[in-house]
Kinemage of the C-alpha trace (Angstrom):
@kinemage 1
@onewidth
@group {chain A} dominant
@subgroup {mainchain}
@vectorlist {calphas} color= white
{ca met a 1} P 134.292 77.587 82.940
{ca ser a 2} L 131.204 78.125 80.786
{ca leu a 3} L 128.313 79.831 82.567
{ca cys a 4} L 124.679 80.222 81.660
{ca met a 5} L 123.947 83.938 81.397
{ca gly a 6} L 120.423 83.299 82.647
{ca cys a 7} L 121.153 81.527 85.951
{ca met a 8} L 124.980 81.534 86.269
{ca gln a 9} L 125.178 77.752 86.496
{ca glu a 10} L 127.831 75.803 84.568
{ca ile a 11} L 126.424 74.466 81.290
{ca gly a 12} L 129.499 73.057 79.466
{ca asp a 13} L 128.907 72.933 75.698
{ca asn a 14} L 125.120 73.134 75.939
{ca lys a 15} L 123.462 75.858 73.875
{ca ile a 16} L 120.288 75.639 75.941
{ca cys a 17} L 120.702 75.691 79.710
{ca pro a 18} L 119.340 72.462 81.244
{ca ser a 19} L 118.593 74.327 84.491
{ca cys a 20} L 116.668 77.396 83.312
{ca gly a 21} L 116.194 76.937 79.558
{ca phe a 22} L 118.221 80.034 78.645
{ca asp a 23} L 119.425 80.185 75.012
{ca thr a 24} L 123.144 81.013 75.066
{ca thr a 25} L 123.137 82.029 71.391
{ca glu a 26} L 121.038 85.127 72.143
{ca lys a 27} L 122.529 88.566 72.713
{ca gln a 28} L 121.559 91.190 75.251
{ca gln a 29} L 120.461 94.245 73.334
{ca ala a 30} L 121.779 97.763 73.966
{ca pro a 31} L 121.562 99.836 76.061
{ca phe a 32} L 122.019 96.942 78.486
{ca leu a 33} L 125.402 95.385 79.194
{ca pro a 34} L 126.442 92.611 76.791
{ca tyr a 35} L 126.351 89.087 78.207
{ca gly a 36} L 129.666 88.159 79.797
{ca thr a 37} L 130.811 91.744 80.469
{ca ile a 38} L 133.428 91.682 83.221
{ca leu a 39} L 133.408 94.484 85.798
{ca gln a 40} L 136.332 95.265 88.109
{ca asn a 41} L 138.005 92.164 86.703
{ca arg a 42} L 135.791 90.252 89.102
{ca tyr a 43} L 132.099 90.198 88.215
{ca ile a 44} L 130.654 88.446 85.144
{ca val a 45} L 127.411 90.117 84.093
{ca gly a 46} L 124.496 88.044 82.848
{ca ala a 47} L 120.874 88.648 81.895
{ca gly a 48} L 118.914 91.658 83.049
{ca ile a 49} L 116.406 90.900 85.802
{ca asp a 50} L 114.432 94.127 85.926
{ca thr a 51} L 114.752 97.782 85.016
{ca asn a 52} L 113.224 101.130 85.882
{ca gly a 53} L 113.825 104.712 84.850
{ca glu a 54} L 116.975 104.928 86.982
{ca ser a 55} L 118.737 101.560 86.975
{ca thr a 56} L 118.890 98.004 85.707
{ca arg a 57} L 119.651 94.846 87.696
{ca tyr a 58} L 121.541 91.867 86.290
{ca ile a 59} L 122.221 88.385 87.557
{ca ser a 60} L 125.992 88.081 87.869
{ca his a 61} L 128.826 85.822 88.994
{ca asp a 62} L 131.541 86.790 91.476
{ca lys a 63} L 134.746 85.128 90.292
{ca gln a 64} L 136.465 85.855 93.569
{ca thr a 65} L 133.958 84.114 95.818
{ca gly a 66} L 132.172 81.897 93.318
{ca asp a 67} L 128.820 83.320 94.444
{ca ile a 68} L 125.892 84.402 92.329
{ca val a 69} L 125.201 88.086 92.998
{ca ile a 70} L 122.949 90.844 91.724
{ca ile a 71} L 124.522 93.901 90.099
{ca cys a 72} L 122.539 97.106 89.845
{ca glu a 73} L 123.749 99.546 87.172
{ca phe a 74} L 122.861 103.249 87.185
{ca leu a 75} L 121.192 103.612 83.795
{ca pro a 76} L 118.861 106.642 83.598
{ca ile a 77} L 116.651 106.243 80.552
{ca gly a 78} L 116.923 109.075 78.039
{ca leu a 79} L 120.083 110.663 79.440
{ca phe a 80} L 122.759 108.458 77.877
{ca ser a 81} L 123.608 106.186 74.980
{ca arg a 82} L 125.566 102.944 74.683
{ca asp a 83} L 126.827 101.382 71.485
{ca glu a 84} L 125.857 97.799 70.717
{ca gly a 85} L 128.319 95.333 72.227
{ca thr a 86} L 130.110 97.910 74.447
{ca ala a 87} L 130.015 98.697 78.171
{ca glu a 88} L 130.890 102.385 78.245
{ca val a 89} L 128.064 104.826 78.860
{ca lys a 90} L 128.079 107.969 76.719
{ca ile a 91} L 126.483 111.118 78.099
{ca asn a 92} L 125.169 113.813 75.791
{ca tyr a 93} L 126.759 117.204 76.409
{ca glu a 94} L 123.442 118.879 77.187
{ca asn a 95} L 122.585 116.145 79.738
{ca arg a 96} L 125.926 115.984 81.543
{ca leu a 97} L 124.972 118.194 84.535
{ca val a 98} L 121.665 116.444 85.140
{ca tyr a 99} L 123.255 113.027 84.627
{ca asn a 100} L 126.069 113.709 87.099
{ca lys a 101} L 123.673 115.064 89.709
{ca leu a 102} L 121.436 112.019 89.429
{ca lys a 103} L 124.447 109.718 89.508
{ca asp a 104} L 125.668 111.339 92.730
{ca asp a 105} L 122.226 110.914 94.280
{ca phe a 106} L 122.200 107.244 93.264
{ca leu a 107} L 125.705 106.690 94.649
{ca asn a 108} L 124.945 108.392 97.971
{ca tyr a 109} L 121.690 106.498 98.339
{ca tyr a 110} L 123.359 103.116 98.049
{ca lys a 111} L 126.228 104.126 100.330
{ca ile a 112} L 123.664 104.787 103.039
{ca leu a 113} L 121.944 101.497 102.270
{ca ser a 114} L 125.252 99.608 102.545
{ca glu a 115} L 125.768 101.005 106.052
{ca leu a 116} L 122.460 99.547 107.275
{ca arg a 117} L 123.254 95.916 106.604
{ca glu a 118} L 122.394 94.925 110.182
{ca leu a 119} L 118.701 95.407 109.401
{ca ser a 120} L 117.210 92.070 108.409
{ca ala a 121} L 114.617 93.493 105.992
{ca leu a 122} L 117.169 95.244 103.775
{ca met a 123} L 119.100 93.635 100.934
{ca asn a 124} L 122.812 93.380 101.755
{ca val a 125} L 125.079 95.590 99.628
{ca his a 126} L 128.570 94.061 99.237
{ca asn a 127} L 130.288 96.532 96.964
{ca ile a 128} L 129.828 99.883 95.225
{ca phe a 129} L 132.114 101.150 92.485
{ca glu a 130} L 132.246 103.445 89.484
{ca glu a 131} L 133.180 102.213 86.023
{ca asn a 132} L 132.170 102.861 82.406
{ca asn a 133} L 130.980 106.394 83.334
{ca thr a 134} L 128.345 104.974 85.654
{ca val a 135} L 127.867 103.353 89.078
{ca tyr a 136} L 127.500 99.676 89.992
{ca val a 137} L 126.072 98.207 93.173
{ca val a 138} L 126.692 94.558 94.094
{ca glu a 139} L 123.852 93.054 96.100
{ca glu a 140} L 123.544 89.726 97.829
{ca asn a 141} L 121.566 87.091 95.941
{ca glu a 142} L 119.318 84.975 98.118
{ca asp a 143} L 116.853 82.161 97.517
{ca leu a 144} L 113.648 84.162 97.748
{ca ile a 145} L 109.926 83.640 97.246
{ca pro a 146} L 107.998 86.589 95.767
{ca phe a 147} L 105.706 88.020 98.404
{ca glu a 148} L 102.674 87.840 96.130
{ca glu a 149} L 103.296 84.124 95.641
{ca tyr a 150} L 103.701 83.676 99.387
{ca val a 151} L 100.327 85.339 100.031
{ca glu a 152} L 98.680 83.320 97.284
{ca arg a 153} L 99.972 80.101 98.859
{ca ser a 154} L 98.490 81.226 102.196
{ca asn a 155} L 94.866 81.023 101.022
{ca gly a 156} L 95.085 84.445 99.408
{ca his a 157} L 95.696 86.413 102.605
{ca leu a 158} L 97.676 86.332 105.835
{ca glu a 159} L 96.365 86.267 109.359
{ca trp a 160} L 97.615 89.091 111.567
{ca asp a 161} L 99.640 86.729 113.759
{ca ile a 162} L 101.594 85.706 110.637
{ca ala a 163} L 101.859 89.165 109.109
{ca arg a 164} L 102.958 90.986 112.253
{ca pro a 165} L 106.458 89.446 112.639
{ca leu a 166} L 107.000 89.867 108.893
{ca phe a 167} L 106.109 93.551 108.744
{ca met a 168} L 107.541 94.929 111.990
{ca pro a 169} L 111.167 94.651 110.743
{ca val a 170} L 110.084 96.594 107.635
{ca ile a 171} L 109.045 99.501 109.874
{ca ser a 172} L 112.472 99.432 111.521
{ca ala a 173} L 114.194 99.400 108.127
{ca leu a 174} L 112.160 102.334 106.818
{ca glu a 175} L 112.718 104.257 110.021
{ca ala a 176} L 116.490 103.736 109.759
{ca leu a 177} L 116.513 104.918 106.142
{ca his a 178} L 114.615 108.088 106.957
{ca lys a 179} L 116.891 108.862 109.888
{ca arg a 180} L 119.701 108.901 107.333
{ca gly a 181} L 117.773 111.270 105.097
{ca val a 182} L 116.497 108.861 102.439
{ca gly a 183} L 113.421 106.685 101.954
{ca his a 184} L 112.227 103.726 99.916
{ca tyr a 185} L 108.999 105.149 98.436
{ca ala a 186} L 108.122 101.942 96.599
{ca ile a 187} L 107.043 99.550 99.332
{ca ala a 188} L 104.716 97.251 97.413
{ca pro a 189} L 103.998 93.516 97.155
{ca lys a 190} L 106.148 93.331 94.004
{ca asn a 191} L 109.135 94.679 95.937
{ca met a 192} L 108.949 92.251 98.838
{ca tyr a 193} L 110.224 88.700 99.153
{ca ile a 194} L 110.258 85.935 101.730
{ca thr a 195} L 113.551 84.217 102.587
{ca ala a 196} L 114.020 80.508 103.224
{ca thr a 197} L 114.022 81.302 106.941
{ca gly a 198} L 110.655 83.060 106.748
{ca lys a 199} L 111.878 86.658 106.913
{ca val a 200} L 110.900 89.606 104.706
{ca lys a 201} L 113.386 91.227 102.343
{ca ile a 202} L 112.708 94.546 100.627
{ca ser a 203} L 113.774 95.139 97.039
{ca gly a 204} L 113.103 97.908 94.520
{ca phe a 205} L 115.506 100.481 95.935
{ca ala a 206} L 115.907 103.735 94.035
{ca ser a 207} L 116.588 107.363 94.797
{ca glu a 208} L 113.720 109.766 95.367
{ca asn a 209} L 114.105 111.025 91.795
{ca glu a 210} L 112.668 107.743 90.503
{ca arg a 211} L 109.709 107.617 92.877
{ca lys a 212} L 107.842 110.792 91.989
{ca arg a 213} L 106.667 112.706 88.971
{ca gly a 214} L 108.358 115.804 87.601
{ca thr a 215} L 112.032 114.739 87.772
{ca pro a 216} L 114.390 114.061 84.814
{ca leu a 217} L 113.814 110.335 85.330
{ca lys a 218} L 110.964 108.265 84.014
{ca ser a 219} L 109.210 107.563 87.311
{ca gln a 220} L 108.208 104.064 88.361
{ca leu a 221} L 105.211 104.087 90.708
{ca phe a 222} L 103.318 101.031 91.907
{ca ser a 223} L 99.560 101.401 91.599
{ca gly a 224} L 97.734 100.981 94.885
{ca ser a 225} L 100.803 101.488 97.056
{ca ala a 226} L 102.168 104.782 95.705
{ca ala a 227} L 100.963 107.676 97.858
{ca pro a 228} L 98.861 110.463 96.309
{ca glu a 229} L 101.680 113.000 96.593
{ca gln a 230} L 103.946 110.825 94.435
{ca tyr a 231} L 101.743 111.683 91.458
{ca asp a 232} L 102.309 115.403 91.989
{ca asp a 233} L 105.180 117.049 90.126
{ca asn a 234} L 108.334 117.083 92.257
{ca phe a 235} L 106.484 116.921 95.567
{ca pro a 236} L 108.899 116.369 98.513
{ca leu a 237} L 108.631 112.813 99.804
{ca asp a 238} L 109.077 111.837 103.460
{ca asp a 239} L 108.129 109.363 106.209
{ca ile a 240} L 104.433 109.929 105.580
{ca thr a 241} L 104.857 108.788 101.965
{ca asp a 242} L 106.507 105.499 102.956
{ca ile a 243} L 103.888 104.914 105.651
{ca tyr a 244} L 101.215 104.950 102.935
{ca gly a 245} L 103.081 102.347 100.865
{ca phe a 246} L 103.711 100.194 103.928
{ca cys a 247} L 100.052 100.239 104.968
{ca ala a 248} L 98.892 99.543 101.411
{ca thr a 249} L 101.148 96.463 101.290
{ca leu a 250} L 99.987 95.310 104.723
{ca phe a 251} L 96.398 95.879 103.560
{ca tyr a 252} L 97.126 93.586 100.601
{ca ala a 253} L 98.655 90.945 102.858
{ca leu a 254} L 95.650 90.887 105.191
{ca thr a 255} L 92.867 91.214 102.609
{ca gly a 256} L 94.326 89.690 99.451
{ca his a 257} L 93.769 92.791 97.327
{ca met a 258} L 95.362 96.198 96.898
{ca pro a 259} L 93.658 99.513 97.587
{ca lys a 260} L 92.625 101.463 94.504
{ca ser a 261} L 95.289 103.697 93.000
{ca ala a 262} L 95.855 107.020 94.727
{ca val a 263} L 94.558 108.818 91.645
{ca glu a 264} L 91.225 107.012 91.984
{ca arg a 265} L 91.124 107.423 95.747
{ca arg a 266} L 91.395 111.177 95.398
{ca lys a 267} L 87.930 110.956 93.819
{ca asp a 268} L 86.576 108.206 96.054
{ca ser a 269} L 88.673 107.506 99.150
{ca arg a 270} L 86.849 104.356 100.240
{ca leu a 271} L 88.753 101.192 101.062
{ca leu a 272} L 86.684 98.074 100.537
{ca met a 273} L 87.131 95.538 103.297
{ca ser a 274} L 84.611 92.750 103.701
{ca thr a 275} L 82.734 92.267 106.944
{ca thr a 276} L 84.425 88.897 107.351
{ca thr a 277} L 87.854 90.503 107.082
{ca val a 278} L 86.980 93.269 109.536
{ca lys a 279} L 85.767 90.729 112.078
{ca arg a 280} L 88.840 88.485 111.883
{ca leu a 281} L 91.342 91.349 112.300
{ca pro a 282} L 92.115 93.023 115.628
{ca pro a 283} L 90.346 96.411 115.752
{ca his a 284} L 93.574 98.317 116.333
{ca val a 285} L 95.066 96.843 113.142
{ca val a 286} L 92.076 97.939 111.047
{ca ser a 287} L 92.385 101.327 112.701
{ca ala a 288} L 96.098 101.622 111.916
{ca leu a 289} L 95.559 100.624 108.282
{ca ala a 290} L 92.970 103.321 107.774
{ca asn a 291} L 95.079 105.930 109.552
{ca gly a 292} L 98.066 105.083 107.383
{ca leu a 293} L 96.060 105.099 104.156
{ca gln a 294} L 94.504 108.511 104.491
{ca val a 295} L 94.487 110.285 101.138
{ca glu a 296} L 95.171 113.659 102.753
{ca arg a 297} L 98.677 113.754 104.191
{ca glu a 298} L 97.684 115.840 107.216
{ca asn a 299} L 95.314 113.063 108.321
{ca arg a 300} L 97.837 110.258 107.858
{ca ile a 301} L 100.077 108.683 110.515
{ca thr a 302} L 103.095 110.972 110.590
{ca asp a 303} L 105.984 108.890 111.933
{ca phe a 304} L 107.120 105.307 112.356
{ca asp a 305} L 106.916 105.310 116.156
{ca glu a 306} L 103.229 106.164 115.878
{ca leu a 307} L 102.743 103.509 113.170
{ca arg a 308} L 104.453 100.903 115.335
{ca ser a 309} L 102.397 101.963 118.336
{ca gln a 310} L 99.078 101.761 116.493
{ca leu a 311} L 99.919 98.270 115.247
{ca ser a 312} L 100.839 97.177 118.774
{ca val a 313} L 98.614 96.169 121.634
{ca ala a 314} L 100.211 98.400 124.277
{ca his a 315} L 97.542 100.375 126.096
{ca thr a 316} L 97.988 104.094 126.415
{ca ala a 317} L 96.410 104.071 129.855
{ca lys a 318} L 99.206 101.841 131.165
{ca ala a 319} L 101.813 104.107 129.644
{ca ile a 320} L 100.192 107.108 131.362
{ca gln a 321} L 100.161 105.307 134.693
{ca asp a 322} L 103.816 104.290 134.327
{ca glu a 323} L 104.747 107.893 133.598
{ca ile a 324} L 102.754 109.119 136.595
{ca ser a 325} L 104.534 106.646 138.876
{ca arg a 326} L 107.932 107.555 137.474
{ca thr a 327} L 107.326 111.297 137.859
{ca ala a 328} L 105.954 110.921 141.350
{ca ser a 329} L 108.959 108.902 142.544
{ca met a 330} L 111.351 111.449 141.064
{ca asn a 331} L 109.657 114.359 142.848
{ca leu a 332} L 109.442 112.756 146.274
{ca ser a 333} L 112.047 113.637 148.845
{ca lys a 334} L 113.067 111.115 151.478
{ca asn a 335} L 111.243 113.094 154.194
{ca glu a 336} L 108.094 113.243 152.119
{ca arg a 337} L 108.149 109.478 151.607
{ca lys a 338} L 108.208 108.969 155.358
{ca arg a 339} L 105.865 111.813 156.211
{ca lys a 340} L 102.087 111.458 156.249
{ca thr a 341} L 99.684 114.108 157.378
{ca ser a 342} L 96.722 113.482 159.592
{ca asn a 343} L 94.685 113.257 156.407
{ca gly a 344} L 97.072 110.634 155.011
{ca met a 345} L 98.118 112.888 152.132
{ca ser a 346} L 101.580 113.623 150.739
{ca his a 347} L 103.137 115.185 147.650
{ca ala a 348} L 102.865 111.832 145.908
{ca ser a 349} L 99.225 111.532 146.861
{ca ile a 350} L 98.201 114.782 145.239
{ca ile a 351} L 99.938 113.841 141.993
{ca ile a 352} L 98.481 110.369 141.895
{ca ile a 353} L 94.975 111.440 142.878
{ca ala a 354} L 94.847 114.261 140.383
{ca ala a 355} L 96.308 112.140 137.611
{ca ala a 356} L 94.182 109.110 138.425
{ca val a 357} L 90.968 111.093 138.427
{ca thr a 358} L 92.027 112.804 135.213
{ca val a 359} L 92.636 109.423 133.612
{ca leu a 360} L 89.221 108.345 134.862
{ca val a 361} L 87.591 111.440 133.378
{ca leu a 362} L 89.456 110.801 130.154
{ca gly a 363} L 88.970 107.068 130.478
{ca ile a 364} L 87.384 106.751 127.097
{ca ala a 365} L 90.562 107.989 125.474
{ca gly a 366} L 92.689 105.553 127.450
{ca val a 367} L 90.586 102.417 127.502
{ca phe a 368} L 89.563 102.705 123.878
{ca trp a 369} L 92.890 103.971 122.542
{ca leu a 370} L 93.291 100.798 120.518
{ca met a 371} L 89.994 101.488 118.831
{ca gln a 372} L 90.914 105.017 117.678
{ca asn a 373} L 90.734 105.435 113.963
{ca pro a 374} L 89.610 108.118 111.541
{ca leu a 375} L 88.965 105.543 108.836
{ca ala a 376} L 88.093 108.362 106.484
{ca gly a 377} L 89.314 106.158 103.659
{ca met a 378} L 86.983 103.315 104.598
{ca phe a 379} L 83.974 105.152 103.328
{ca ala a 380} L 82.888 108.140 101.281
{ca asn a 381} L 85.212 111.136 101.273
{ca asn a 382} L 84.496 114.278 103.290
{ca thr a 383} L 82.314 115.792 100.586
{ca asp a 384} L 80.149 112.681 100.336
{ca ala a 385} L 80.028 112.328 104.113
{ca ser a 386} L 78.561 115.786 104.587
{ca val a 387} L 75.600 115.179 102.306
{ca ser a 388} L 72.373 115.789 104.173
{ca ser a 389} L 70.230 112.798 104.998
{ca thr a 390} L 67.312 114.537 103.277
{ca gln a 391} L 68.964 113.693 99.987
{ca ser a 392} L 68.340 110.027 100.761
{ca thr a 393} L 64.560 110.362 101.100
{ca glu a 394} L 63.927 108.149 98.095
{ca trp a 395} L 66.057 105.361 99.528
{ca thr a 396} L 63.975 102.703 101.289
{ca gly a 397} L 66.841 100.487 102.418
{ca ala a 398} L 69.048 100.641 105.489
{ca thr a 399} L 70.714 103.908 106.475
{ca ile a 400} L 73.387 104.904 108.956
{ca pro a 401} L 71.987 105.970 112.355
{ca asn a 402} L 72.736 109.288 114.028
{ca tyr a 403} L 75.378 108.856 116.738
{ca val a 404} L 76.021 112.560 117.386
{ca gly a 405} L 75.354 113.460 121.024
{ca met a 406} L 75.860 109.878 122.259
{ca thr a 407} L 78.860 108.647 124.196
{ca tyr a 408} L 81.339 106.410 122.390
{ca glu a 409} L 80.331 103.417 124.523
{ca asp a 410} L 76.643 103.920 123.770
{ca ala a 411} L 77.356 104.193 120.039
{ca val a 412} L 79.311 100.931 120.093
{ca lys a 413} L 76.518 99.183 121.979
{ca ser a 414} L 73.965 100.590 119.555
{ca ala a 415} L 75.882 99.179 116.586
{ca glu a 416} L 76.389 95.731 118.117
{ca gly a 417} L 73.126 94.479 116.690
{ca asn a 418} L 73.941 95.616 113.153
{ca ser a 419} L 76.500 93.386 111.426
{ca asn a 420} L 76.901 95.914 108.595
{ca ile a 421} L 78.136 98.747 110.812
{ca thr a 422} L 81.418 99.030 112.690
{ca ile a 423} L 82.114 102.046 114.905
{ca tyr a 424} L 85.613 103.481 115.156
{ca arg a 425} L 86.874 106.510 116.966
{ca thr a 426} L 88.948 109.159 115.192
{ca leu a 427} L 92.665 109.405 115.821
{ca asn a 428} L 92.335 112.623 117.841
{ca asp a 429} L 89.485 113.915 119.945
{ca glu a 430} L 88.652 117.581 119.341
{ca tyr a 431} L 87.701 120.539 121.499
{ca ser a 432} L 84.126 121.772 121.315
{ca asp a 433} L 82.111 124.470 123.059
{ca asp a 434} L 78.892 122.871 121.811
{ca tyr a 435} L 79.319 119.264 122.958
{ca ala a 436} L 80.149 118.126 126.476
{ca glu a 437} L 83.309 116.152 127.089
{ca gly a 438} L 82.861 112.517 126.096
{ca lys a 439} L 80.000 113.179 123.681
{ca ile a 440} L 80.219 112.394 119.949
{ca met a 441} L 80.416 115.696 118.074
{ca ser a 442} L 80.523 114.427 114.470
{ca gln a 443} L 80.379 111.276 112.391
{ca ser a 444} L 81.285 110.205 108.883
{ca pro a 445} L 79.454 109.038 106.817
{ca ala a 446} L 76.633 111.283 107.955
{ca ala a 447} L 73.473 109.992 109.560
{ca gly a 448} L 71.002 108.839 106.902
{ca ser a 449} L 73.678 107.769 104.410
{ca lys a 450} L 72.726 104.694 102.410
{ca ile a 451} L 73.991 101.236 103.240
{ca thr a 452} L 73.999 99.635 99.831
{ca gln a 453} L 76.789 97.051 99.792
{ca glu a 454} L 77.579 93.886 101.702
{ca asp a 455} L 80.956 95.296 102.707
{ca ser a 456} L 81.170 96.494 106.272
{ca val a 457} L 80.342 100.185 106.646
{ca val a 458} L 82.782 101.786 109.041
{ca val a 459} L 81.448 104.869 110.782
{ca ser a 460} L 84.132 107.219 112.012
{ca ile a 461} L 83.128 109.250 115.038
{ca cys a 462} L 84.873 112.212 116.649
{ca val a 463} L 84.499 112.621 120.426
{ca ser a 464} L 84.455 116.007 122.104
{ca lys a 465} L 87.122 116.933 124.624
{ca gly a 466} L 84.871 119.734 125.844
{ca ser a 467} L 85.956 123.343 125.829
{ca gln a 468} L 89.636 123.986 125.272
{ca met a 469} L 89.848 126.552 128.072
{ca arg a 470} L 89.009 125.374 131.613
{ca thr a 471} L 88.155 127.433 134.698
{ca leu a 472} L 90.034 126.965 137.971
{ca pro a 473} L 87.721 126.064 140.889
{ca lys a 474} L 87.784 127.470 144.446
{ca val a 475} L 90.538 125.810 146.501
{ca glu a 476} L 91.203 127.998 149.563
{ca gly a 477} L 90.615 126.062 152.765
{ca glu a 478} L 89.404 122.938 150.940
{ca lys a 479} L 90.660 119.406 151.602
{ca leu a 480} L 93.426 118.322 149.274
{ca asp a 481} L 91.692 115.199 147.940
{ca ser a 482} L 88.512 117.145 147.186
{ca val a 483} L 90.450 119.844 145.327
{ca ala a 484} L 92.393 117.226 143.383
{ca ser a 485} L 89.126 115.706 142.142
{ca asp a 486} L 87.676 119.090 141.167
{ca ile a 487} L 90.777 120.058 139.194
{ca ala a 488} L 90.972 116.678 137.476
{ca ala a 489} L 87.311 116.981 136.514
{ca gln a 490} L 88.262 120.135 134.614
{ca gly a 491} L 90.806 118.169 132.555
{ca leu a 492} L 93.733 119.726 134.421
{ca leu a 493} L 96.584 118.245 136.419
{ca ala a 494} L 97.785 119.409 139.816
{ca thr a 495} L 100.890 119.117 141.897
{ca ala a 496} L 101.556 120.405 145.407
{ca glu a 497} L 104.061 122.385 147.395
{ca tyr a 498} L 103.921 122.613 151.175
{ca glu a 499} L 104.420 125.487 153.619
{ca tyr a 500} L 103.572 126.253 157.243
{ca ser a 501} L 100.428 128.250 158.003
{ca asp a 502} L 98.994 129.677 161.198
{ca lys a 503} L 95.572 130.109 159.607
{ca val a 504} L 94.964 127.040 157.436
{ca ala a 505} L 94.775 123.574 158.933
{ca glu a 506} L 97.313 120.958 157.964
{ca gly a 507} L 96.411 119.118 154.765
{ca arg a 508} L 94.148 121.852 153.454
{ca val a 509} L 94.889 124.063 150.453
{ca ile a 510} L 96.105 127.592 151.114
{ca arg a 511} L 95.986 128.950 147.548
{ca tyr a 512} L 97.177 128.473 143.972
{ca lys a 513} L 100.852 129.282 143.578
{ca glu a 514} L 100.595 131.193 140.298
{ca his a 515} L 96.860 131.497 139.686
{ca val a 516} L 93.621 132.487 141.349
{ca glu a 517} L 90.125 131.073 141.361
{ca gly a 518} L 88.350 131.781 138.063
{ca asp a 519} L 91.486 131.849 135.896
{ca thr a 520} L 91.167 129.922 132.631
{ca leu a 521} L 93.840 127.478 131.485
{ca glu a 522} L 94.149 125.261 128.444
{ca tyr a 523} L 92.956 121.685 128.805
{ca gly a 524} L 95.757 119.437 130.106
{ca ser a 525} L 97.665 122.243 131.852
{ca thr a 526} L 99.263 121.718 135.265
{ca val a 527} L 98.663 123.951 138.273
{ca ile a 528} L 100.587 124.127 141.540
{ca leu a 529} L 98.740 124.122 144.861
{ca ile a 530} L 100.177 125.472 148.083
{ca val a 531} L 99.140 123.078 150.869
{ca ser a 532} L 99.363 123.775 154.580
{ca lys a 533} L 101.804 121.908 156.800
{ca gly a 534} L 100.056 123.338 159.836
{ca lys a 535} L 101.621 125.598 162.385
{ca glu a 536} L 105.395 125.588 162.568
{ca gln a 537} L 106.649 123.999 165.788
{ca thr a 538} L 109.441 125.848 167.604
{ca asn a 539} L 111.739 124.330 170.231
{ca thr a 540} L 112.396 126.525 173.305
{ca gln a 541} L 114.803 125.798 176.102
{ca ser a 542} L 113.541 126.214 179.602
{ca ser a 543} L 115.595 128.574 181.766
{ca asn a 544} L 116.791 127.668 185.253
């Protein structure tokens, strides 16, 4: 059987392959494997497909199954040599320790990958073996469309309804990798493909050594999707790094262009997204993109559950209510379920009232959870954002209004009439002794900043949670529902325990269990109230 080394199809006596145009008279130059090299007496190696500082991939033929496969060979540039026409890798004596360590990392990485074959977004690994002083990985070969071509065919960008089912399995794949102690660190349009069934497949796998600067390998980073820390010498990579690459690739899919390189964004962190694009995307998706593309790691989405949540439409308020109901049902005894006081209150009631009022007080955080977004990368960086509006006195065009001191709802309403401004709330509200709860305490860009481009200007606002420490109100002798409202208004939660009292009427609060009026507790803390069950009834037998 005569095979074309370019596509692994039978070509007979042809010198030029009729299928792919490959010239069979050419030779594959060292240090790559010669055409026709046989590995494990099973795999026929053909032309190289791609290479990086750690490995090279070849199209190959499996004699045992008759399938076309991809073989990835560990081939760290600069640490070995290979004579022309031979397969054996020669390691220089001074490089042997580094080479062997890198080889072990490569081998372990692909062993983990092979154990995750149930994940649809990952390439299937069929075999791993050592030969010729190096390691070979046999991957499945599928009929794939490059992701960039797929996006180009889709009018240059994807709608969210199309992108969502493609990208969610990628989150699951990355999450599974990181749970096993490794990552991808090169999620980029060039490393993604679409299968014939319309699913995403990730390519471009390599150990961490290849995906950052400062290692013995010649690093391969993809501009626009590589996180800022990957350009730092030997910086530890983690979930946060892959989240940046994922969001950069999703940004490309939805907008048709990549973010600027991380090196450039360290100087100017803005992400340019047209007004048209902003308007056609769900607000929570824009929010998640900006959160995941923060230049500073501490401001970025930190785990895949949070990334998945921010890209979903599940409301936090519903989750809070579900948790309240679950907790209440767990704490209720059978007697308490049946029992109702003259005021109609029970253990469940106090929990639900306190929690419900708290949710109402914090309603902005719940109702507008999907709109939360620092979006620091959507506009000027922190330094630019803090520039005083007085520096813009010569500018006669439009400027960004001052939203500080307003409520989030009022700011959104105020911006409705301005098509150039979009208001988004930061990922986390912050405590403040200067601004009342629910009031905007800061914005970026600052008020007075110029609006000079047609692209939508996204104003990130931070809402105050009020003071961090809250004062306990008077409760002795008060009705339970009234006390529950007062405590909830302080941003605290309450639960109740009951006991008999000869002095305090049934359904009224006797005292705090562990605190007294005037104590200060941190926002969100839970207090226990002792509530009267009324006088204890005793049964006496009448004597004859």
